[in-house]
N, CA, C and O atoms as a MOPAC input file, in Angstrom:
PM7 MOZYME 1SCF
protein

 N    -50.26200 1   125.87000 1   143.47400 1
 C    -49.48200 1   124.71300 1   143.15200 1
 C    -50.37500 1   123.68600 1   142.48300 1
 O    -51.58400 1   123.64400 1   142.71200 1
 N    -49.76400 1   122.86800 1   141.66200 1
 C    -50.50500 1   121.85100 1   140.93100 1
 C    -49.89100 1   120.49100 1   141.22400 1
 O    -48.67600 1   120.30700 1   141.16100 1
 N    -50.75900 1   119.55100 1   141.54400 1
 C    -50.35600 1   118.15600 1   141.75100 1
 C    -50.83700 1   117.38500 1   140.53400 1
 O    -52.01900 1   117.43200 1   140.19200 1
 N    -49.92700 1   116.67700 1   139.87800 1
 C    -50.31100 1   115.88000 1   138.71800 1
 C    -50.53400 1   114.44200 1   139.13300 1
 O    -49.67500 1   113.83000 1   139.76800 1
 N    -51.69900 1   113.89800 1   138.77100 1
 C    -52.05800 1   112.51700 1   139.11200 1
 C    -52.32500 1   111.70700 1   137.85800 1
 O    -52.80500 1   112.22000 1   136.84700 1
 N    -52.00300 1   110.43200 1   137.95300 1
 C    -52.43600 1   109.44800 1   136.95800 1
 C    -53.14600 1   108.37700 1   137.77900 1
 O    -52.51900 1   107.55700 1   138.45000 1
 N    -54.47500 1   108.41300 1   137.70200 1
 C    -55.25000 1   107.51400 1   138.56000 1
 C    -55.03700 1   107.90300 1   140.00800 1
 O    -55.21900 1   109.06300 1   140.37700 1
 N    -54.65600 1   106.94500 1   140.82500 1
 C    -54.44900 1   107.23200 1   142.24800 1
 C    -53.01300 1   107.65300 1   142.55600 1
 O    -52.71700 1   108.03400 1   143.68800 1
 N    -52.12000 1   107.59100 1   141.57300 1
 C    -50.71100 1   107.92300 1   141.79700 1
 C    -50.42500 1   109.39800 1   141.55400 1
 O    -50.92900 1   109.98900 1   140.60000 1
 N    -49.61500 1   109.98100 1   142.42200 1
 C    -49.10100 1   111.32400 1   142.18400 1
 C    -47.89400 1   111.16600 1   141.26400 1
 O    -46.94400 1   110.45600 1   141.59400 1
 N    -47.93500 1   111.82500 1   140.11800 1
 C    -46.86600 1   111.72100 1   139.12200 1
 C    -45.84400 1   112.85000 1   139.25400 1
 O    -44.70900 1   112.73200 1   138.79200 1
 N    -46.26100 1   113.94400 1   139.89100 1
 C    -45.35000 1   115.05700 1   140.06100 1
 C    -46.07800 1   116.27300 1   140.59700 1
 O    -47.26800 1   116.22300 1   140.90900 1
 N    -45.34200 1   117.35900 1   140.69600 1
 C    -45.94900 1   118.58900 1   141.20300 1
 C    -45.22200 1   119.80100 1   140.66200 1
 O    -44.06000 1   119.73900 1   140.26100 1
 N    -45.94900 1   120.90600 1   140.66700 1
 C    -45.40700 1   122.19700 1   140.23400 1
 C    -45.84700 1   123.24300 1   141.24600 1
 O    -47.03500 1   123.40100 1   141.52700 1
 N    -44.88200 1   123.94000 1   141.77800 1
 C    -45.16000 1   125.02900 1   142.71000 1
 C    -44.58200 1   126.28700 1   142.08000 1
 O    -43.38300 1   126.36000 1   141.81000 1
 N    -45.43400 1   127.27100 1   141.84900 1
 C    -44.99500 1   128.48000 1   141.15100 1
 C    -45.44800 1   129.71900 1   141.90900 1
 O    -46.54400 1   129.76200 1   142.46800 1
 N    -44.59000 1   130.71200 1   141.91500 1
 C    -44.92100 1   131.97500 1   142.54400 1
 C    -44.47900 1   132.02500 1   143.99500 1
 O    -43.85000 1   131.10000 1   144.50800 1
 N    -44.81700 1   133.10200 1   144.62600 1
 C    -44.50500 1   133.31100 1   146.03700 1
 C    -45.80800 1   133.54500 1   146.78000 1
 O    -46.76600 1   134.07200 1   146.21300 1
 N    -45.84800 1   133.15700 1   148.04100 1
 C    -47.07200 1   133.28700 1   148.83500 1
 C    -47.43900 1   134.75200 1   149.11000 1
 O    -48.61600 1   135.08200 1   149.25200 1
 N    -46.44100 1   135.61500 1   149.18400 1
 C    -46.66400 1   137.04000 1   149.46300 1
 C    -47.45300 1   137.24000 1   150.75200 1
 O    -48.37300 1   138.05400 1   150.82400 1
 N    -47.06400 1   136.47300 1   151.76600 1
 C    -47.76500 1   136.53800 1   153.04800 1
 C    -46.91600 1   137.17400 1   154.14800 1
 O    -47.33200 1   137.19800 1   155.30700 1
 N    -45.75400 1   137.67900 1   153.81000 1
 C    -44.87000 1   138.28400 1   154.80600 1
 C    -45.52600 1   139.50600 1   155.42000 1
 O    -46.03900 1   140.38100 1   154.72300 1
 N    -45.49400 1   139.53800 1   156.71500 1
 C    -46.07500 1   140.67900 1   157.43500 1
 C    -45.01400 1   141.75200 1   157.65500 1
 O    -43.81600 1   141.47400 1   157.69600 1
 N    -45.47800 1   142.94700 1   157.79000 1
 C    -44.57300 1   144.06800 1   158.04200 1
 C    -43.72100 1   143.78300 1   159.26700 1
 O    -44.22300 1   143.36700 1   160.31100 1
 N    -42.42900 1   144.01300 1   159.12000 1
 C    -41.50400 1   143.79100 1   160.22600 1
 C    -40.91700 1   142.39800 1   160.27300 1
 O    -39.95100 1   142.16900 1   161.00100 1
 N    -41.46700 1   141.45800 1   159.52100 1
 C    -40.91600 1   140.10500 1   159.49300 1
 C    -39.82900 1   140.02700 1   158.43000 1
 O    -39.91400 1   140.67600 1   157.38700 1
 N    -38.80900 1   139.22500 1   158.71000 1
 C    -37.69900 1   139.09400 1   157.77700 1
 C    -38.01700 1   138.17400 1   156.61000 1
 O    -37.44500 1   138.31700 1   155.53000 1
 N    -38.92300 1   137.23600 1   156.82300 1
 C    -39.19900 1   136.26200 1   155.76900 1
 C    -40.68300 1   135.93500 1   155.74100 1
 O    -41.42900 1   136.26500 1   156.66200 1
 N    -41.08700 1   135.28700 1   154.67700 1
 C    -42.47500 1   134.88200 1   154.46200 1
 C    -42.65600 1   133.47200 1   155.03700 1
 O    -42.19700 1   132.49400 1   154.44600 1
 N    -43.31300 1   133.37300 1   156.16600 1
 C    -43.49700 1   132.09800 1   156.84900 1
 C    -44.27300 1   131.09500 1   155.99100 1
 O    -43.95600 1   129.90600 1   155.99800 1
 N    -45.26900 1   131.55400 1   155.26700 1
 C    -46.07900 1   130.66000 1   154.42900 1
 C    -45.23000 1   130.10400 1   153.29100 1
 O    -45.26400 1   128.90400 1   153.01800 1
 N    -44.48000 1   130.95700 1   152.63700 1
 C    -43.61000 1   130.51900 1   151.55000 1
 C    -42.55900 1   129.53900 1   152.08300 1
 O    -42.24700 1   128.54100 1   151.43500 1
 N    -42.02800 1   129.82900 1   153.24500 1
 C    -41.03700 1   128.94100 1   153.85000 1
 C    -41.64400 1   127.56800 1   154.17200 1
 O    -40.98700 1   126.54300 1   153.99200 1
 N    -42.87000 1   127.54900 1   154.63800 1
 C    -43.53500 1   126.27900 1   154.95300 1
 C    -43.74000 1   125.44600 1   153.69200 1
 O    -43.44200 1   124.25100 1   153.67400 1
 N    -44.24800 1   126.07900 1   152.64500 1
 C    -44.47500 1   125.36500 1   151.37700 1
 C    -43.15100 1   124.85300 1   150.81900 1
 O    -43.05800 1   123.69900 1   150.39900 1
 N    -42.13500 1   125.69900 1   150.81300 1
 C    -40.82600 1   125.28300 1   150.30000 1
 C    -40.24800 1   124.12800 1   151.10200 1
 O    -39.70500 1   123.18100 1   150.53200 1
 N    -40.36200 1   124.20400 1   152.40800 1
 C    -39.83300 1   123.15600 1   153.27200 1
 C    -40.49500 1   121.80500 1   152.98900 1
 O    -39.81600 1   120.78300 1   152.89800 1
 N    -41.79900 1   121.80800 1   152.85200 1
 C    -42.53400 1   120.57600 1   152.56900 1
 C    -42.14800 1   120.03200 1   151.19600 1
 O    -41.90000 1   118.83500 1   151.05000 1
 N    -42.09700 1   120.90300 1   150.19400 1
 C    -41.78000 1   120.46900 1   148.82800 1
 C    -40.35000 1   119.94600 1   148.72000 1
 O    -40.11100 1   118.93100 1   148.06600 1
 N    -39.40600 1   120.62600 1   149.35000 1
 C    -38.01400 1   120.16300 1   149.31200 1
 C    -37.83300 1   118.85600 1   150.08200 1
 O    -37.04900 1   118.00100 1   149.66900 1
 N    -38.54300 1   118.69200 1   151.18600 1
 C    -38.45400 1   117.43600 1   151.92600 1
 C    -38.91600 1   116.27200 1   151.06200 1
 O    -38.29100 1   115.21100 1   151.06700 1
 N    -40.00400 1   116.46000 1   150.32100 1
 C    -40.47300 1   115.40600 1   149.41000 1
 C    -39.43900 1   115.14200 1   148.31500 1
 O    -39.14900 1   113.98800 1   147.99800 1
 N    -38.89100 1   116.19600 1   147.74500 1
 C    -37.87800 1   116.04700 1   146.69900 1
 C    -36.68600 1   115.24600 1   147.21800 1
 O    -36.23000 1   114.31200 1   146.55700 1
 N    -36.18300 1   115.60400 1   148.38900 1
 C    -35.03400 1   114.88500 1   148.95500 1
 C    -35.38800 1   113.43700 1   149.28300 1
 O    -34.55700 1   112.54300 1   149.12000 1
 N    -36.60600 1   113.20300 1   149.74000 1
 C    -37.03500 1   111.83500 1   149.99800 1
 C    -37.02100 1   110.99300 1   148.73200 1
 O    -36.56600 1   109.84900 1   148.74000 1
 N    -37.52300 1   111.57000 1   147.64200 1
 C    -37.54900 1   110.85200 1   146.36100 1
 C    -36.14100 1   110.59800 1   145.83900 1
 O    -35.82300 1   109.48600 1   145.41600 1
 N    -35.29700 1   111.62800 1   145.87000 1
 C    -33.96300 1   111.51000 1   145.28700 1
 C    -32.96400 1   110.80500 1   146.19900 1
 O    -32.27900 1   109.87400 1   145.77300 1
 N    -32.88200 1   111.24100 1   147.43300 1
 C    -31.84000 1   110.74700 1   148.32900 1
 C    -32.21700 1   109.44000 1   149.01900 1
 O    -31.40600 1   108.51700 1   149.09600 1
 N    -33.43000 1   109.36500 1   149.51300 1
 C    -33.84800 1   108.17000 1   150.24600 1
 C    -34.18700 1   107.02200 1   149.29600 1
 O    -33.75300 1   105.88900 1   149.50100 1
 N    -34.96700 1   107.32400 1   148.25200 1
 C    -35.37600 1   106.27500 1   147.32000 1
 C    -34.42700 1   106.12700 1   146.12900 1
 O    -34.46600 1   105.11100 1   145.43400 1
 N    -33.58500 1   107.11800 1   145.88800 1
 C    -32.64100 1   107.03500 1   144.78100 1
 C    -33.27200 1   107.16500 1   143.40800 1
 O    -32.72700 1   106.65800 1   142.42700 1
 N    -34.40100 1   107.83200 1   143.32200 1
 C    -35.10500 1   107.98600 1   142.04900 1
 C    -34.40900 1   109.02700 1   141.17700 1
 O    -34.09000 1   110.12400 1   141.63700 1
 N    -34.18000 1   108.67500 1   139.92800 1
 C    -33.71500 1   109.62600 1   138.92100 1
 C    -34.96800 1   110.25200 1   138.31200 1
 O    -35.67200 1   109.60300 1   137.53700 1
 N    -35.24100 1   111.47500 1   138.64800 1
 C    -36.48500 1   112.11600 1   138.22600 1
 C    -36.52300 1   112.32500 1   136.71800 1
 O    -35.50100 1   112.58400 1   136.08300 1
 N    -37.71400 1   112.20800 1   136.16500 1
 C    -37.90900 1   112.49400 1   134.74300 1
 C    -37.66200 1   113.97400 1   134.47400 1
 O    -37.07200 1   114.34800 1   133.46100 1
 N    -38.13100 1   114.81400 1   135.41300 1
 C    -37.91700 1   116.25700 1   135.28000 1
 C    -37.78800 1   116.86000 1   136.67500 1
 O    -38.53100 1   116.52500 1   137.59700 1
 N    -36.82100 1   117.75900 1   136.79100 1
 C    -36.65500 1   118.54800 1   138.01200 1
 C    -36.20900 1   119.93200 1   137.56700 1
 O    -35.12300 1   120.10000 1   137.01300 1
 N    -37.05400 1   120.91200 1   137.81500 1
 C    -36.73400 1   122.31000 1   137.51200 1
 C    -36.90500 1   123.11300 1   138.78200 1
 O    -37.97200 1   123.11600 1   139.39700 1
 N    -35.85400 1   123.78600 1   139.16000 1
 C    -35.91900 1   124.63000 1   140.35000 1
 C    -35.24300 1   125.95400 1   140.03600 1
 O    -34.08800 1   125.99900 1   139.61300 1
 N    -35.98500 1   127.02500 1   140.25000 1
 C    -35.42800 1   128.37200 1   140.17600 1
 C    -36.28900 1   129.24600 1   141.07500 1
 O    -37.26300 1   128.76800 1   141.65600 1
 N    -35.94900 1   130.49000 1   141.19200 1
 C    -36.67400 1   131.38300 1   142.09700 1
 C    -38.17200 1   131.34900 1   141.80800 1
 O    -38.61100 1   131.70300 1   140.71400 1
 N    -38.93300 1   130.92900 1   142.77800 1
 C    -40.38700 1   130.92000 1   142.64600 1
 C    -40.94800 1   129.76800 1   141.84400 1
 O    -42.13100 1   129.78000 1   141.50300 1
 N    -40.12600 1   128.76000 1   141.52900 1
 C    -40.61800 1   127.63300 1   140.73000 1
 C    -39.94100 1   126.33800 1   141.13800 1
 O    -38.72000 1   126.28200 1   141.28300 1
 N    -40.73900 1   125.30200 1   141.32000 1
 C    -40.23700 1   123.94400 1   141.50500 1
 C    -41.15600 1   123.00800 1   140.73900 1
 O    -42.36500 1   122.98800 1   140.97000 1
 N    -40.58200 1   122.23500 1   139.82700 1
 C    -41.31300 1   121.20200 1   139.10400 1
 C    -40.59000 1   119.88300 1   139.29600 1
 O    -39.37700 1   119.78900 1   139.10800 1
 N    -41.34800 1   118.87500 1   139.66900 1
 C    -40.80700 1   117.54200 1   139.89900 1
 C    -41.73500 1   116.54800 1   139.22700 1
 O    -42.94400 1   116.56500 1   139.45900 1
 N    -41.16800 1   115.67100 1   138.38700 1
 C    -41.95600 1   114.64300 1   137.70300 1
 C    -41.23500 1   113.30900 1   137.83900 1
 O    -40.04300 1   113.19800 1   137.55500 1
 N    -41.97600 1   112.30400 1   138.27600 1
 C    -41.41800 1   110.96100 1   138.42200 1
 C    -41.31500 1   110.26500 1   137.06700 1
 O    -42.08500 1   110.56400 1   136.15400 1
 N    -40.36400 1   109.33800 1   136.93600 1
 C    -40.31700 1   108.52500 1   135.72000 1
 C    -41.47800 1   107.53000 1   135.70700 1
 O    -42.00200 1   107.16900 1   136.76100 1
 N    -41.86900 1   107.09900 1   134.53900 1
 C    -43.00300 1   106.17600 1   134.40200 1
 C    -42.64500 1   104.73400 1   134.74400 1
 O    -43.53300 1   103.93800 1   135.04900 1
 N    -41.37300 1   104.38800 1   134.69800 1
 C    -40.96200 1   102.99300 1   134.79500 1
 C    -40.43000 1   102.58400 1   136.17100 1
 O    -39.52800 1   101.75200 1   136.26400 1
 N    -40.97800 1   103.15600 1   137.22500 1
 C    -40.51300 1   102.79800 1   138.57000 1
 C    -40.94000 1   101.37600 1   138.93300 1
 O    -42.05200 1   100.96200 1   138.60400 1
 N    -40.06700 1   100.62500 1   139.60800 1
 C    -40.48900 1    99.32300 1   140.13100 1
 C    -41.65000 1    99.50600 1   141.11200 1
 O    -41.77000 1   100.55700 1   141.74000 1
 N    -42.49000 1    98.50400 1   141.24300 1
 C    -43.69900 1    98.62000 1   142.06600 1
 C    -43.39800 1    99.04100 1   143.50100 1
 O    -44.08600 1    99.90600 1   144.04300 1
 N    -42.39200 1    98.45000 1   144.12100 1
 C    -42.06200 1    98.79500 1   145.50800 1
 C    -41.64100 1   100.26500 1   145.62400 1
 O    -42.06500 1   100.96200 1   146.54500 1
 N    -40.81300 1   100.72800 1   144.69600 1
 C    -40.36600 1   102.12300 1   144.70800 1
 C    -41.54400 1   103.05000 1   144.45200 1
 O    -41.63700 1   104.11900 1   145.05500 1
 N    -42.44400 1   102.64800 1   143.56100 1
 C    -43.63500 1   103.45500 1   143.25400 1
 C    -44.48700 1   103.63300 1   144.50500 1
 O    -44.97100 1   104.73200 1   144.77200 1
 N    -44.67200 1   102.56700 1   145.27000 1
 C    -45.45500 1   102.64400 1   146.51000 1
 C    -44.78600 1   103.56300 1   147.52600 1
 O    -45.46100 1   104.33600 1   148.20700 1
 N    -43.46500 1   103.48100 1   147.62900 1
 C    -42.73600 1   104.35200 1   148.55000 1
 C    -42.81300 1   105.81400 1   148.09300 1
 O    -42.98100 1   106.71600 1   148.91400 1
 N    -42.68900 1   106.03800 1   146.79400 1
 C    -42.80200 1   107.39900 1   146.26500 1
 C    -44.19800 1   107.95400 1   146.52000 1
 O    -44.35500 1   109.12200 1   146.87500 1
 N    -45.21000 1   107.10800 1   146.33600 1
 C    -46.58600 1   107.53800 1   146.61100 1
 C    -46.73700 1   107.97700 1   148.05900 1
 O    -47.38600 1   108.98500 1   148.34000 1
 N    -46.13900 1   107.22100 1   148.98500 1
 C    -46.24300 1   107.57600 1   150.40300 1
 C    -45.61000 1   108.94600 1   150.66200 1
 O    -46.17900 1   109.77300 1   151.37500 1
 N    -44.44300 1   109.17700 1   150.08500 1
 C    -43.77200 1   110.47300 1   150.25800 1
 C    -44.61300 1   111.59800 1   149.66700 1
 O    -44.79200 1   112.64000 1   150.29800 1
 N    -45.12700 1   111.39100 1   148.46200 1
 C    -45.88000 1   112.45500 1   147.79100 1
 C    -47.25100 1   112.68600 1   148.41700 1
 O    -47.72000 1   113.82300 1   148.46800 1
 N    -47.89100 1   111.64100 1   148.88700 1
 C    -49.18200 1   111.83600 1   149.57400 1
 C    -48.98000 1   112.55500 1   150.90400 1
 O    -49.81300 1   113.37200 1   151.29700 1
 N    -47.88000 1   112.25900 1   151.60300 1
 C    -47.57000 1   112.97800 1   152.84700 1
 C    -47.29500 1   114.45200 1   152.54300 1
 O    -47.72400 1   115.33500 1   153.28500 1
 N    -46.56700 1   114.71400 1   151.43400 1
 C    -46.33100 1   116.08600 1   151.01100 1
 C    -47.65900 1   116.79700 1   150.76300 1
 O    -47.86300 1   117.93100 1   151.19600 1
 N    -48.55100 1   116.11500 1   150.06400 1
 C    -49.85200 1   116.70100 1   149.74400 1
 C    -50.65000 1   117.00500 1   151.01300 1
 O    -51.32500 1   118.03200 1   151.08000 1
 N    -50.58400 1   116.14200 1   152.00300 1
 C    -51.25600 1   116.41500 1   153.27900 1
 C    -50.71600 1   117.70000 1   153.90700 1
 O    -51.48500 1   118.54000 1   154.37600 1
 N    -49.40300 1   117.84600 1   153.91200 1
 C    -48.79300 1   119.04800 1   154.49000 1
 C    -49.15600 1   120.30500 1   153.72100 1
 O    -49.49600 1   121.32700 1   154.31700 1
 N    -49.08400 1   120.23100 1   152.39400 1
 C    -49.41500 1   121.40400 1   151.57200 1
 C    -50.88800 1   121.77600 1   151.69400 1
 O    -51.23700 1   122.95600 1   151.70200 1
 N    -51.74300 1   120.77500 1   151.78600 1
 C    -53.17300 1   121.03500 1   151.95300 1
 C    -53.44600 1   121.70700 1   153.29500 1
 O    -54.28900 1   122.59900 1   153.38500 1
 N    -52.73800 1   121.28200 1   154.33200 1
 C    -52.90500 1   121.91400 1   155.64700 1
 C    -52.48300 1   123.37900 1   155.60000 1
 O    -53.15500 1   124.23600 1   156.17400 1
 N    -51.38000 1   123.67200 1   154.92200 1
 C    -50.94200 1   125.06500 1   154.78500 1
 C    -51.98600 1   125.86000 1   153.99900 1
 O    -52.32600 1   126.98300 1   154.37300 1
 N    -52.49100 1   125.27800 1   152.91400 1
 C    -53.50100 1   125.95500 1   152.08500 1
 C    -54.77900 1   126.22500 1   152.87500 1
 O    -55.40700 1   127.26800 1   152.69600 1
 N    -55.16500 1   125.30200 1   153.73900 1
 C    -56.36700 1   125.51400 1   154.55500 1
 C    -56.15200 1   126.61800 1   155.58300 1
 O    -57.08200 1   127.35700 1   155.90600 1
 N    -54.93400 1   126.73200 1   156.09500 1
 C    -54.62900 1   127.77600 1   157.07800 1
 C    -54.43300 1   129.14400 1   156.43800 1
 O    -54.68800 1   130.17100 1   157.06700 1
 N    -53.97900 1   129.15600 1   155.18000 1
 C    -53.69000 1   130.41200 1   154.48300 1
 C    -54.31400 1   130.39800 1   153.08200 1
 O    -53.59300 1   130.46300 1   152.08600 1
 N    -55.63900 1   130.31500 1   153.00000 1
 C    -56.29700 1   130.16300 1   151.69800 1
 C    -56.10700 1   131.35200 1   150.74800 1
 O    -56.24300 1   131.18600 1   149.53600 1
 N    -55.80000 1   132.52800 1   151.26300 1
 C    -55.56200 1   133.68200 1   150.38100 1
 C    -54.19300 1   133.60900 1   149.71200 1
 O    -53.94400 1   134.29300 1   148.71900 1
 N    -53.30900 1   132.78100 1   150.25600 1
 C    -51.92900 1   132.76600 1   149.78600 1
 C    -51.51100 1   131.45800 1   149.11100 1
 O    -50.55600 1   131.43700 1   148.33500 1
 N    -52.22300 1   130.37300 1   149.40600 1
 C    -51.83400 1   129.05700 1   148.88100 1
 C    -53.06900 1   128.34600 1   148.35400 1
 O    -54.10300 1   128.27300 1   149.01700 1
 N    -52.93000 1   127.82500 1   147.14600 1
 C    -54.01300 1   127.03100 1   146.54100 1
 C    -53.41000 1   125.74900 1   146.00500 1
 O    -52.35300 1   125.76300 1   145.37500 1
 N    -54.09000 1   124.64100 1   146.26000 1
 C    -53.64900 1   123.33100 1   145.76800 1
 C    -54.67000 1   122.86800 1   144.73600 1
 O    -55.86900 1   122.80800 1   145.00400 1
 N    -54.16800 1   122.54700 1   143.55900 1
 C    -55.01100 1   122.08900 1   142.46700 1
 C    -54.47700 1   120.72500 1   142.01100 1
 O    -53.26600 1   120.51600 1   141.93800 1
 N    -55.38500 1   119.81300 1   141.70800 1
 C    -55.00000 1   118.50100 1   141.20900 1
 C    -55.45700 1   118.35700 1   139.77400 1
 O    -56.59700 1   118.67300 1   139.43500 1
 N    -54.53600 1   117.86600 1   138.91900 1
 C    -54.86200 1   117.64800 1   137.51100 1
 C    -54.54800 1   116.20600 1   137.13600 1
 O    -53.52500 1   115.65100 1   137.53800 1
 N    -55.43300 1   115.62000 1   136.37000 1
 C    -55.20900 1   114.27100 1   135.84300 1
 C    -54.32100 1   114.38700 1   134.61200 1
 O    -54.55200 1   115.23700 1   133.75200 1
 N    -53.30500 1   113.53100 1   134.52700 1
 C    -52.40400 1   113.55000 1   133.35700 1
 C    -52.49900 1   112.26100 1   132.57700 1
 O    -51.81600 1   112.09900 1   131.56600 1

């Protein structure tokens, strides 16, 4: 997954692929479910709680891209940062627990 930053602000994220961590006999991939749950919670926080109209939102099997608009009011920007930094903490924890299946990369935009 890639986190896009501009300075200290998270501008968006892209999660692509599947974790492929499902063990034999399990019905679902726990790692993939954890990443998806964290990413969707952040998305819903941005859209539903803060009411942000995203600059870009692409979701399909194995792909989620979310990009914030550049013109957010300062208060909304701070709230969005809190949601996205919390998301990043969760995703980083998953990546540390399952380093063969999840990688977090940060890019400056």
